[in-house]
All heavy atoms as atom14 arrays in JSON, in Angstrom:
{
  "sequence": "MELVKLTESQRKSRRNRNVALGLVLAGLVILFYAITIVKFSGGVAG",
  "atom14_mask": [
    [1, 1, 1, 1, 1, 1, 1, 1, 0, 0, 0, 0, 0, 0],
    [1, 1, 1, 1, 1, 1, 1, 1, 1, 0, 0, 0, 0, 0],
    [1, 1, 1, 1, 1, 1, 1, 1, 0, 0, 0, 0, 0, 0],
    [1, 1, 1, 1, 1, 1, 1, 0, 0, 0, 0, 0, 0, 0],
    [1, 1, 1, 1, 1, 1, 1, 1, 1, 0, 0, 0, 0, 0],
    [1, 1, 1, 1, 1, 1, 1, 1, 0, 0, 0, 0, 0, 0],
    [1, 1, 1, 1, 1, 1, 1, 0, 0, 0, 0, 0, 0, 0],
    [1, 1, 1, 1, 1, 1, 1, 1, 1, 0, 0, 0, 0, 0],
    [1, 1, 1, 1, 1, 1, 0, 0, 0, 0, 0, 0, 0, 0],
    [1, 1, 1, 1, 1, 1, 1, 1, 1, 0, 0, 0, 0, 0],
    [1, 1, 1, 1, 1, 1, 1, 1, 1, 1, 1, 0, 0, 0],
    [1, 1, 1, 1, 1, 1, 1, 1, 1, 0, 0, 0, 0, 0],
    [1, 1, 1, 1, 1, 1, 0, 0, 0, 0, 0, 0, 0, 0],
    [1, 1, 1, 1, 1, 1, 1, 1, 1, 1, 1, 0, 0, 0],
    [1, 1, 1, 1, 1, 1, 1, 1, 1, 1, 1, 0, 0, 0],
    [1, 1, 1, 1, 1, 1, 1, 1, 0, 0, 0, 0, 0, 0],
    [1, 1, 1, 1, 1, 1, 1, 1, 1, 1, 1, 0, 0, 0],
    [1, 1, 1, 1, 1, 1, 1, 1, 0, 0, 0, 0, 0, 0],
    [1, 1, 1, 1, 1, 1, 1, 0, 0, 0, 0, 0, 0, 0],
    [1, 1, 1, 1, 1, 0, 0, 0, 0, 0, 0, 0, 0, 0],
    [1, 1, 1, 1, 1, 1, 1, 1, 0, 0, 0, 0, 0, 0],
    [1, 1, 1, 1, 0, 0, 0, 0, 0, 0, 0, 0, 0, 0],
    [1, 1, 1, 1, 1, 1, 1, 1, 0, 0, 0, 0, 0, 0],
    [1, 1, 1, 1, 1, 1, 1, 0, 0, 0, 0, 0, 0, 0],
    [1, 1, 1, 1, 1, 1, 1, 1, 0, 0, 0, 0, 0, 0],
    [1, 1, 1, 1, 1, 0, 0, 0, 0, 0, 0, 0, 0, 0],
    [1, 1, 1, 1, 0, 0, 0, 0, 0, 0, 0, 0, 0, 0],
    [1, 1, 1, 1, 1, 1, 1, 1, 0, 0, 0, 0, 0, 0],
    [1, 1, 1, 1, 1, 1, 1, 0, 0, 0, 0, 0, 0, 0],
    [1, 1, 1, 1, 1, 1, 1, 1, 0, 0, 0, 0, 0, 0],
    [1, 1, 1, 1, 1, 1, 1, 1, 0, 0, 0, 0, 0, 0],
    [1, 1, 1, 1, 1, 1, 1, 1, 1, 1, 1, 0, 0, 0],
    [1, 1, 1, 1, 1, 1, 1, 1, 1, 1, 1, 1, 0, 0],
    [1, 1, 1, 1, 1, 0, 0, 0, 0, 0, 0, 0, 0, 0],
    [1, 1, 1, 1, 1, 1, 1, 1, 0, 0, 0, 0, 0, 0],
    [1, 1, 1, 1, 1, 1, 1, 0, 0, 0, 0, 0, 0, 0],
    [1, 1, 1, 1, 1, 1, 1, 1, 0, 0, 0, 0, 0, 0],
    [1, 1, 1, 1, 1, 1, 1, 0, 0, 0, 0, 0, 0, 0],
    [1, 1, 1, 1, 1, 1, 1, 1, 1, 0, 0, 0, 0, 0],
    [1, 1, 1, 1, 1, 1, 1, 1, 1, 1, 1, 0, 0, 0],
    [1, 1, 1, 1, 1, 1, 0, 0, 0, 0, 0, 0, 0, 0],
    [1, 1, 1, 1, 0, 0, 0, 0, 0, 0, 0, 0, 0, 0],
    [1, 1, 1, 1, 0, 0, 0, 0, 0, 0, 0, 0, 0, 0],
    [1, 1, 1, 1, 1, 1, 1, 0, 0, 0, 0, 0, 0, 0],
    [1, 1, 1, 1, 1, 0, 0, 0, 0, 0, 0, 0, 0, 0],
    [1, 1, 1, 1, 0, 0, 0, 0, 0, 0, 0, 0, 0, 0]
  ],
  "atom14_positions": [
    [[139.89, 129.91, 109.1], [138.9, 128.84, 109.26], [139.61, 127.53, 109.61], [140.51, 127.1, 108.89], [138.12, 128.67, 107.95], [137.06, 127.65, 108.0], [136.04, 127.76, 106.52], [135.63, 126.07, 106.3], [0.0, 0.0, 0.0], [0.0, 0.0, 0.0], [0.0, 0.0, 0.0], [0.0, 0.0, 0.0], [0.0, 0.0, 0.0], [0.0, 0.0, 0.0]],
    [[139.2, 126.92, 110.69], [139.82, 125.67, 111.12], [139.05, 124.48, 110.55], [137.83, 124.46, 110.55], [139.83, 125.57, 112.64], [140.72, 126.58, 113.31], [140.77, 126.39, 114.81], [140.53, 125.26, 115.26], [141.03, 127.37, 115.51], [0.0, 0.0, 0.0], [0.0, 0.0, 0.0], [0.0, 0.0, 0.0], [0.0, 0.0, 0.0], [0.0, 0.0, 0.0]],
    [[139.79, 123.51, 110.07], [139.17, 122.3, 109.57], [139.2, 121.24, 110.67], [140.18, 121.09, 111.39], [139.91, 121.77, 108.35], [139.89, 122.69, 107.12], [140.71, 122.08, 105.99], [138.46, 122.92, 106.66], [0.0, 0.0, 0.0], [0.0, 0.0, 0.0], [0.0, 0.0, 0.0], [0.0, 0.0, 0.0], [0.0, 0.0, 0.0], [0.0, 0.0, 0.0]],
    [[138.1, 120.52, 110.79], [137.99, 119.48, 111.82], [138.57, 118.19, 111.26], [138.26, 117.78, 110.15], [136.51, 119.27, 112.21], [136.38, 118.14, 113.21], [135.93, 120.55, 112.77], [0.0, 0.0, 0.0], [0.0, 0.0, 0.0], [0.0, 0.0, 0.0], [0.0, 0.0, 0.0], [0.0, 0.0, 0.0], [0.0, 0.0, 0.0], [0.0, 0.0, 0.0]],
    [[139.43, 117.56, 112.05], [140.0, 116.27, 111.66], [139.09, 115.16, 112.18], [138.83, 115.08, 113.38], [141.4, 116.1, 112.25], [142.4, 117.12, 111.76], [142.83, 116.8, 110.35], [143.95, 117.76, 109.94], [144.39, 117.53, 108.59], [0.0, 0.0, 0.0], [0.0, 0.0, 0.0], [0.0, 0.0, 0.0], [0.0, 0.0, 0.0], [0.0, 0.0, 0.0]],
    [[138.6, 114.33, 111.29], [137.72, 113.23, 111.68], [138.55, 111.97, 111.91], [139.51, 111.71, 111.19], [136.69, 112.96, 110.59], [135.7, 114.08, 110.28], [134.8, 113.68, 109.14], [134.89, 114.44, 111.5], [0.0, 0.0, 0.0], [0.0, 0.0, 0.0], [0.0, 0.0, 0.0], [0.0, 0.0, 0.0], [0.0, 0.0, 0.0], [0.0, 0.0, 0.0]],
    [[138.12, 111.21, 112.9], [138.77, 109.92, 113.12], [138.27, 108.93, 112.07], [137.29, 109.19, 111.37], [138.46, 109.37, 114.53], [137.07, 109.1, 114.61], [138.85, 110.36, 115.61], [0.0, 0.0, 0.0], [0.0, 0.0, 0.0], [0.0, 0.0, 0.0], [0.0, 0.0, 0.0], [0.0, 0.0, 0.0], [0.0, 0.0, 0.0], [0.0, 0.0, 0.0]],
    [[138.94, 107.81, 111.98], [138.54, 106.8, 110.99], [137.12, 106.3, 111.25], [136.34, 106.11, 110.31], [139.52, 105.63, 111.03], [139.36, 104.65, 109.9], [139.6, 105.28, 108.53], [140.45, 106.17, 108.41], [138.92, 104.86, 107.57], [0.0, 0.0, 0.0], [0.0, 0.0, 0.0], [0.0, 0.0, 0.0], [0.0, 0.0, 0.0], [0.0, 0.0, 0.0]],
    [[136.75, 106.1, 112.52], [135.4, 105.62, 112.83], [134.35, 106.67, 112.48], [133.26, 106.34, 112.03], [135.29, 105.22, 114.31], [135.48, 106.35, 115.14], [0.0, 0.0, 0.0], [0.0, 0.0, 0.0], [0.0, 0.0, 0.0], [0.0, 0.0, 0.0], [0.0, 0.0, 0.0], [0.0, 0.0, 0.0], [0.0, 0.0, 0.0], [0.0, 0.0, 0.0]],
    [[134.68, 107.95, 112.67], [133.74, 109.01, 112.3], [133.56, 109.07, 110.79], [132.45, 109.3, 110.29], [134.23, 110.36, 112.82], [134.09, 110.53, 114.31], [134.75, 111.8, 114.81], [135.8, 112.19, 114.31], [134.15, 112.41, 115.81], [0.0, 0.0, 0.0], [0.0, 0.0, 0.0], [0.0, 0.0, 0.0], [0.0, 0.0, 0.0], [0.0, 0.0, 0.0]],
    [[134.66, 108.88, 110.05], [134.57, 108.86, 108.59], [133.7, 107.71, 108.1], [132.87, 107.87, 107.2], [135.95, 108.78, 107.96], [136.49, 110.13, 107.55], [137.83, 109.99, 106.92], [138.77, 110.07, 108.05], [140.07, 109.95, 107.96], [140.64, 109.7, 106.83], [140.82, 110.05, 109.02], [0.0, 0.0, 0.0], [0.0, 0.0, 0.0], [0.0, 0.0, 0.0]],
    [[133.89, 106.52, 108.68], [133.08, 105.36, 108.29], [131.61, 105.59, 108.62], [130.73, 105.26, 107.83], [133.58, 104.1, 109.0], [134.88, 103.56, 108.44], [135.32, 102.31, 109.16], [136.64, 101.8, 108.61], [137.1, 100.6, 109.32], [0.0, 0.0, 0.0], [0.0, 0.0, 0.0], [0.0, 0.0, 0.0], [0.0, 0.0, 0.0], [0.0, 0.0, 0.0]],
    [[131.36, 106.17, 109.8], [129.98, 106.45, 110.21], [129.32, 107.44, 109.26], [128.17, 107.25, 108.85], [129.98, 107.01, 111.64], [128.69, 107.35, 112.03], [0.0, 0.0, 0.0], [0.0, 0.0, 0.0], [0.0, 0.0, 0.0], [0.0, 0.0, 0.0], [0.0, 0.0, 0.0], [0.0, 0.0, 0.0], [0.0, 0.0, 0.0], [0.0, 0.0, 0.0]],
    [[130.05, 108.48, 108.89], [129.5, 109.49, 107.97], [129.23, 108.86, 106.61], [128.2, 109.12, 105.99], [130.46, 110.66, 107.85], [129.96, 111.74, 106.92], [130.89, 112.92, 106.87], [130.78, 113.69, 108.1], [131.42, 114.83, 108.3], [132.22, 115.31, 107.38], [131.26, 115.49, 109.43], [0.0, 0.0, 0.0], [0.0, 0.0, 0.0], [0.0, 0.0, 0.0]],
    [[130.15, 108.03, 106.14], [129.96, 107.4, 104.83], [128.75, 106.46, 104.85], [127.95, 106.46, 103.92], [131.22, 106.62, 104.44], [131.05, 105.84, 103.15], [132.37, 105.32, 102.63], [132.17, 104.36, 101.56], [131.83, 104.68, 100.32], [131.61, 105.93, 100.01], [131.67, 103.75, 99.4], [0.0, 0.0, 0.0], [0.0, 0.0, 0.0], [0.0, 0.0, 0.0]],
    [[128.62, 105.67, 105.92], [127.47, 104.77, 106.02], [126.16, 105.55, 106.04], [125.17, 105.14, 105.43], [127.59, 103.9, 107.27], [128.68, 102.86, 107.14], [129.1, 102.54, 106.04], [129.16, 102.36, 108.27], [0.0, 0.0, 0.0], [0.0, 0.0, 0.0], [0.0, 0.0, 0.0], [0.0, 0.0, 0.0], [0.0, 0.0, 0.0], [0.0, 0.0, 0.0]],
    [[126.14, 106.67, 106.76], [124.93, 107.49, 106.82], [124.61, 108.06, 105.44], [123.45, 108.09, 105.02], [125.12, 108.61, 107.84], [123.86, 109.41, 108.09], [124.01, 110.35, 109.27], [125.11, 111.3, 109.06], [126.19, 111.39, 109.83], [126.32, 110.6, 110.88], [127.11, 112.28, 109.57], [0.0, 0.0, 0.0], [0.0, 0.0, 0.0], [0.0, 0.0, 0.0]],
    [[125.64, 108.51, 104.71], [125.42, 109.05, 103.37], [124.91, 107.98, 102.41], [124.02, 108.26, 101.59], [126.71, 109.67, 102.83], [127.06, 110.97, 103.51], [126.2, 111.6, 104.13], [128.3, 111.38, 103.41], [0.0, 0.0, 0.0], [0.0, 0.0, 0.0], [0.0, 0.0, 0.0], [0.0, 0.0, 0.0], [0.0, 0.0, 0.0], [0.0, 0.0, 0.0]],
    [[125.45, 106.79, 102.51], [124.98, 105.69, 101.66], [123.52, 105.37, 101.98], [122.7, 105.19, 101.07], [125.86, 104.44, 101.84], [125.23, 103.21, 101.19], [127.24, 104.69, 101.24], [0.0, 0.0, 0.0], [0.0, 0.0, 0.0], [0.0, 0.0, 0.0], [0.0, 0.0, 0.0], [0.0, 0.0, 0.0], [0.0, 0.0, 0.0], [0.0, 0.0, 0.0]],
    [[123.17, 105.33, 103.26], [121.79, 105.05, 103.66], [120.85, 106.12, 103.13], [119.77, 105.81, 102.62], [121.69, 104.94, 105.18], [0.0, 0.0, 0.0], [0.0, 0.0, 0.0], [0.0, 0.0, 0.0], [0.0, 0.0, 0.0], [0.0, 0.0, 0.0], [0.0, 0.0, 0.0], [0.0, 0.0, 0.0], [0.0, 0.0, 0.0], [0.0, 0.0, 0.0]],
    [[121.24, 107.39, 103.25], [120.4, 108.47, 102.73], [120.22, 108.36, 101.22], [119.13, 108.57, 100.69], [121.02, 109.83, 103.08], [120.68, 110.38, 104.44], [121.5, 111.65, 104.71], [119.21, 110.69, 104.55], [0.0, 0.0, 0.0], [0.0, 0.0, 0.0], [0.0, 0.0, 0.0], [0.0, 0.0, 0.0], [0.0, 0.0, 0.0], [0.0, 0.0, 0.0]],
    [[121.29, 108.01, 100.52], [121.2, 107.84, 99.08], [120.25, 106.72, 98.69], [119.46, 106.86, 97.76], [0.0, 0.0, 0.0], [0.0, 0.0, 0.0], [0.0, 0.0, 0.0], [0.0, 0.0, 0.0], [0.0, 0.0, 0.0], [0.0, 0.0, 0.0], [0.0, 0.0, 0.0], [0.0, 0.0, 0.0], [0.0, 0.0, 0.0], [0.0, 0.0, 0.0]],
    [[120.31, 105.62, 99.43], [119.4, 104.5, 99.14], [117.95, 104.87, 99.41], [117.05, 104.51, 98.63], [119.8, 103.28, 99.97], [121.12, 102.62, 99.58], [121.49, 101.52, 100.57], [121.04, 102.06, 98.17], [0.0, 0.0, 0.0], [0.0, 0.0, 0.0], [0.0, 0.0, 0.0], [0.0, 0.0, 0.0], [0.0, 0.0, 0.0], [0.0, 0.0, 0.0]],
    [[117.71, 105.61, 100.48], [116.34, 106.04, 100.8], [115.82, 106.97, 99.69], [114.68, 106.81, 99.23], [116.29, 106.74, 102.17], [114.97, 107.46, 102.37], [116.51, 105.72, 103.28], [0.0, 0.0, 0.0], [0.0, 0.0, 0.0], [0.0, 0.0, 0.0], [0.0, 0.0, 0.0], [0.0, 0.0, 0.0], [0.0, 0.0, 0.0], [0.0, 0.0, 0.0]],
    [[116.64, 107.92, 99.26], [116.22, 108.83, 98.2], [115.95, 108.08, 96.89], [114.96, 108.34, 96.21], [117.28, 109.91, 97.98], [117.34, 110.98, 99.05], [118.54, 111.9, 98.8], [116.06, 111.79, 99.1], [0.0, 0.0, 0.0], [0.0, 0.0, 0.0], [0.0, 0.0, 0.0], [0.0, 0.0, 0.0], [0.0, 0.0, 0.0], [0.0, 0.0, 0.0]],
    [[116.82, 107.14, 96.56], [116.61, 106.35, 95.34], [115.32, 105.53, 95.45], [114.57, 105.42, 94.47], [117.81, 105.43, 95.11], [0.0, 0.0, 0.0], [0.0, 0.0, 0.0], [0.0, 0.0, 0.0], [0.0, 0.0, 0.0], [0.0, 0.0, 0.0], [0.0, 0.0, 0.0], [0.0, 0.0, 0.0], [0.0, 0.0, 0.0], [0.0, 0.0, 0.0]],
    [[115.06, 104.98, 96.63], [113.82, 104.23, 96.83], [112.59, 105.09, 96.65], [111.6, 104.66, 96.05], [0.0, 0.0, 0.0], [0.0, 0.0, 0.0], [0.0, 0.0, 0.0], [0.0, 0.0, 0.0], [0.0, 0.0, 0.0], [0.0, 0.0, 0.0], [0.0, 0.0, 0.0], [0.0, 0.0, 0.0], [0.0, 0.0, 0.0], [0.0, 0.0, 0.0]],
    [[112.64, 106.31, 97.15], [111.5, 107.23, 96.99], [111.29, 107.59, 95.52], [110.15, 107.64, 95.05], [111.72, 108.5, 97.81], [111.5, 108.35, 99.32], [111.9, 109.64, 100.03], [110.06, 108.01, 99.62], [0.0, 0.0, 0.0], [0.0, 0.0, 0.0], [0.0, 0.0, 0.0], [0.0, 0.0, 0.0], [0.0, 0.0, 0.0], [0.0, 0.0, 0.0]],
    [[112.38, 107.81, 94.81], [112.26, 108.13, 93.38], [111.61, 106.97, 92.64], [110.69, 107.17, 91.84], [113.65, 108.46, 92.78], [113.6, 108.48, 91.26], [114.14, 109.79, 93.32], [0.0, 0.0, 0.0], [0.0, 0.0, 0.0], [0.0, 0.0, 0.0], [0.0, 0.0, 0.0], [0.0, 0.0, 0.0], [0.0, 0.0, 0.0], [0.0, 0.0, 0.0]],
    [[112.05, 105.75, 92.92], [111.47, 104.57, 92.27], [110.01, 104.42, 92.64], [109.17, 104.11, 91.78], [112.29, 103.31, 92.64], [113.68, 103.4, 92.01], [111.57, 102.04, 92.22], [114.65, 102.36, 92.5], [0.0, 0.0, 0.0], [0.0, 0.0, 0.0], [0.0, 0.0, 0.0], [0.0, 0.0, 0.0], [0.0, 0.0, 0.0], [0.0, 0.0, 0.0]],
    [[109.67, 104.66, 93.92], [108.28, 104.54, 94.37], [107.39, 105.55, 93.64], [106.33, 105.19, 93.12], [108.21, 104.77, 95.89], [106.82, 104.72, 96.5], [106.24, 103.31, 96.38], [106.89, 105.14, 97.96], [0.0, 0.0, 0.0], [0.0, 0.0, 0.0], [0.0, 0.0, 0.0], [0.0, 0.0, 0.0], [0.0, 0.0, 0.0], [0.0, 0.0, 0.0]],
    [[107.81, 106.81, 93.58], [107.01, 107.83, 92.9], [106.89, 107.52, 91.41], [105.84, 107.73, 90.81], [107.61, 109.22, 93.1], [107.48, 109.72, 94.52], [108.46, 110.53, 95.05], [106.4, 109.39, 95.31], [108.36, 111.0, 96.36], [106.28, 109.84, 96.61], [107.26, 110.65, 97.13], [0.0, 0.0, 0.0], [0.0, 0.0, 0.0], [0.0, 0.0, 0.0]],
    [[107.95, 107.03, 90.81], [107.92, 106.66, 89.39], [106.9, 105.54, 89.17], [106.08, 105.61, 88.25], [109.31, 106.22, 88.95], [109.39, 105.79, 87.51], [109.37, 106.72, 86.49], [109.47, 104.43, 87.17], [109.44, 106.33, 85.16], [109.54, 104.04, 85.86], [109.53, 104.98, 84.85], [109.6, 104.59, 83.55], [0.0, 0.0, 0.0], [0.0, 0.0, 0.0]],
    [[106.93, 104.52, 90.02], [106.01, 103.39, 89.87], [104.56, 103.84, 90.06], [103.67, 103.44, 89.31], [106.36, 102.3, 90.88], [0.0, 0.0, 0.0], [0.0, 0.0, 0.0], [0.0, 0.0, 0.0], [0.0, 0.0, 0.0], [0.0, 0.0, 0.0], [0.0, 0.0, 0.0], [0.0, 0.0, 0.0], [0.0, 0.0, 0.0], [0.0, 0.0, 0.0]],
    [[104.32, 104.7, 91.05], [102.96, 105.21, 91.29], [102.48, 105.99, 90.07], [101.33, 105.84, 89.65], [102.93, 106.07, 92.57], [103.09, 105.19, 93.8], [101.63, 106.86, 92.65], [103.28, 105.96, 95.09], [0.0, 0.0, 0.0], [0.0, 0.0, 0.0], [0.0, 0.0, 0.0], [0.0, 0.0, 0.0], [0.0, 0.0, 0.0], [0.0, 0.0, 0.0]],
    [[103.35, 106.81, 89.5], [102.98, 107.6, 88.32], [102.65, 106.7, 87.14], [101.65, 106.93, 86.44], [104.12, 108.56, 87.94], [104.41, 109.39, 89.07], [103.75, 109.42, 86.76], [0.0, 0.0, 0.0], [0.0, 0.0, 0.0], [0.0, 0.0, 0.0], [0.0, 0.0, 0.0], [0.0, 0.0, 0.0], [0.0, 0.0, 0.0], [0.0, 0.0, 0.0]],
    [[103.44, 105.67, 86.92], [103.19, 104.74, 85.81], [101.84, 104.05, 86.0], [101.05, 103.93, 85.07], [104.32, 103.7, 85.7], [105.63, 104.38, 85.31], [103.97, 102.6, 84.71], [105.61, 105.08, 83.97], [0.0, 0.0, 0.0], [0.0, 0.0, 0.0], [0.0, 0.0, 0.0], [0.0, 0.0, 0.0], [0.0, 0.0, 0.0], [0.0, 0.0, 0.0]],
    [[101.56, 103.61, 87.23], [100.28, 102.93, 87.49], [99.12, 103.87, 87.26], [98.1, 103.51, 86.67], [100.28, 102.36, 88.94], [98.88, 101.9, 89.32], [101.27, 101.21, 89.05], [0.0, 0.0, 0.0], [0.0, 0.0, 0.0], [0.0, 0.0, 0.0], [0.0, 0.0, 0.0], [0.0, 0.0, 0.0], [0.0, 0.0, 0.0], [0.0, 0.0, 0.0]],
    [[99.24, 105.11, 87.72], [98.15, 106.07, 87.54], [97.9, 106.36, 86.05], [96.76, 106.41, 85.6], [98.46, 107.38, 88.26], [98.23, 107.28, 89.75], [98.37, 108.65, 90.39], [98.02, 108.55, 91.86], [97.99, 109.87, 92.51], [0.0, 0.0, 0.0], [0.0, 0.0, 0.0], [0.0, 0.0, 0.0], [0.0, 0.0, 0.0], [0.0, 0.0, 0.0]],
    [[98.97, 106.56, 85.28], [98.8, 106.87, 83.87], [98.33, 105.67, 83.05], [97.7, 105.85, 82.01], [100.09, 107.44, 83.27], [100.3, 108.9, 83.55], [101.47, 109.34, 84.13], [99.3, 109.82, 83.26], [101.66, 110.69, 84.39], [99.49, 111.17, 83.53], [100.67, 111.6, 84.09], [0.0, 0.0, 0.0], [0.0, 0.0, 0.0], [0.0, 0.0, 0.0]],
    [[98.59, 104.48, 83.52], [98.15, 103.3, 82.79], [96.69, 102.95, 83.11], [96.15, 102.03, 82.55], [99.06, 102.11, 83.1], [98.89, 101.71, 84.44], [0.0, 0.0, 0.0], [0.0, 0.0, 0.0], [0.0, 0.0, 0.0], [0.0, 0.0, 0.0], [0.0, 0.0, 0.0], [0.0, 0.0, 0.0], [0.0, 0.0, 0.0], [0.0, 0.0, 0.0]],
    [[96.08, 103.68, 84.04], [94.69, 103.45, 84.37], [94.49, 102.33, 85.36], [93.39, 101.81, 85.49], [0.0, 0.0, 0.0], [0.0, 0.0, 0.0], [0.0, 0.0, 0.0], [0.0, 0.0, 0.0], [0.0, 0.0, 0.0], [0.0, 0.0, 0.0], [0.0, 0.0, 0.0], [0.0, 0.0, 0.0], [0.0, 0.0, 0.0], [0.0, 0.0, 0.0]],
    [[95.54, 101.94, 86.08], [95.43, 100.85, 87.02], [94.8, 101.24, 88.35], [94.45, 100.38, 89.14], [0.0, 0.0, 0.0], [0.0, 0.0, 0.0], [0.0, 0.0, 0.0], [0.0, 0.0, 0.0], [0.0, 0.0, 0.0], [0.0, 0.0, 0.0], [0.0, 0.0, 0.0], [0.0, 0.0, 0.0], [0.0, 0.0, 0.0], [0.0, 0.0, 0.0]],
    [[94.63, 102.54, 88.57], [94.07, 102.99, 89.85], [92.65, 103.49, 89.59], [92.42, 104.35, 88.75], [94.92, 104.13, 90.46], [94.24, 104.7, 91.69], [96.3, 103.6, 90.8], [0.0, 0.0, 0.0], [0.0, 0.0, 0.0], [0.0, 0.0, 0.0], [0.0, 0.0, 0.0], [0.0, 0.0, 0.0], [0.0, 0.0, 0.0], [0.0, 0.0, 0.0]],
    [[91.68, 102.93, 90.32], [90.29, 103.37, 90.17], [90.11, 104.71, 90.87], [90.57, 104.9, 91.98], [89.34, 102.33, 90.78], [0.0, 0.0, 0.0], [0.0, 0.0, 0.0], [0.0, 0.0, 0.0], [0.0, 0.0, 0.0], [0.0, 0.0, 0.0], [0.0, 0.0, 0.0], [0.0, 0.0, 0.0], [0.0, 0.0, 0.0], [0.0, 0.0, 0.0]],
    [[89.45, 105.63, 90.19], [89.21, 106.92, 90.81], [89.72, 107.96, 89.95], [90.04, 109.0, 89.98], [0.0, 0.0, 0.0], [0.0, 0.0, 0.0], [0.0, 0.0, 0.0], [0.0, 0.0, 0.0], [0.0, 0.0, 0.0], [0.0, 0.0, 0.0], [0.0, 0.0, 0.0], [0.0, 0.0, 0.0], [0.0, 0.0, 0.0], [0.0, 0.0, 0.0]]
  ]
}
């Protein structure tokens, strides 16, 4: 099995993409948590 050698710019690009994905996932978790709290507290009509 051959391993691919990444250039420094490719490594930075991959790291930035991973950080962005992590922030998006964390944002979704916070959003769903907030929606759940509002629903259970009776703040949503319906």
